[in-house]
N, C-alpha and C positions, 0 to 999 in steps of 0.2 A: 504494500500500500504506500503510495506516495501522496503526501498532502502538503498544503501550505497554510500559513496563518500569519496574520499581521499582529503587530504589537497592540496592546490595549490602548485605546484612544482616550484622551482627556480634552476638555474644552480649552481653547477653541479647536474643533475637529478639523483635521486636514482633509483635503479632497482624497477620494479613494485612490485615484491614479498616483498620487504622491505617496500615500501610505504603502501601497503595494511595491513600490520601488525597493523597500527595505524588508520585505516579507521574508519569513523563514520557511524553508522547505524541510520536510521530514520523510524518512523512509522507515518502515517497519516490515518485518517478515514473519510468517507463521504466527499471525495474530488473529484472535477472534474479536469480533466487534459488530457494530451496527452501521449500516449505510442508510441515510435518510436524504431524500431529495425531492425535487419537483421539476417539471418541465413546463416552461412558459412558451406559448405560441408566438410567432413573429409579430403579430399585431399588438402584443403587449409592450413593445419597445417603448421605453420612457417610464413605464411602471417598474419594470425589472429587465434583466438581461434575458432575451429569448434563448430558448434551448434548455438543455439539462443543467441542473445545478445540484451537485451531490456533496454531502459531508459525511465524514467517518468519525466514529467514536469507538475506541477500543473497549473491550469488555471490562478491563481494569481501570478505565477512564484516565489513563496516563498518556494516551496518544490520540491524535485526531486532527481534524481540519478539513478544509476544502479539498476534495479529491482531484488530483492531477492525473493519476494513473493507478490502476490496480489490476491484480490478477486474482480471481477467486477460484478456489479448488472445490468448494462446497458451500451451500447456502440455501436459504429459503427466501423466496421472493413474494412480497405482497404488493399488489397494485391497487390504487384507488383512483378511478377516473372521476374527477370532480368537474361538473359542468357549470359551477357558479363560483363567484369570487367576491369576497367581502373584505373591504379595506376600511380600517378605522384610522383616522388621521389625528395627530396630536392637536390639542387646543392651546398649547403654550405659545406665548408671544414670539419666541425665536422661530417657531415653525410658521406661524401666521405671517410674520414679516419676511420670511426667506424668499429669495428670488428663485422661484422654481420654473420660470419660463425659459431660462437659458438652455441651449442645446448641449447636453452632456455626452452625446454619443462618442465623440473622440476620446474623452477622458475615460469612459467605461471601456472602450476598446483597448486603450492603453493599459488599464488595470488588468483586463482579462488576458492580455498577451504579454504582460511584463515578464513572466517566467521564460517565455519562449525567446524573447529578445536577449535576456541575460545569458542564455545558453549559447548564443552565437559568438 
């Protein structure tokens, strides 16, 4: 299992693409754990990153993070097809005053591909 994780963030929160530049990557072998994730369709761009998003947590809770790569030798799969989506937004002043109209696609793409670029 190969995962990544960013450092815990404190206010003022830095942009995701900036935080992922210093993310840590982890590898563990022969480990039991749970994979949890979801898949957002392309039309949800802006609400989330379209595609699969998977996280891992080891059974002993000592390893985990956003999955970059994995090889499973055995497991049990549970799928839940959800046809509705409910979002609750914060009512705090920081959120209500935030500029959410700006296009963040380039920053999200950079954050999602940060690992690939570092490997070059």
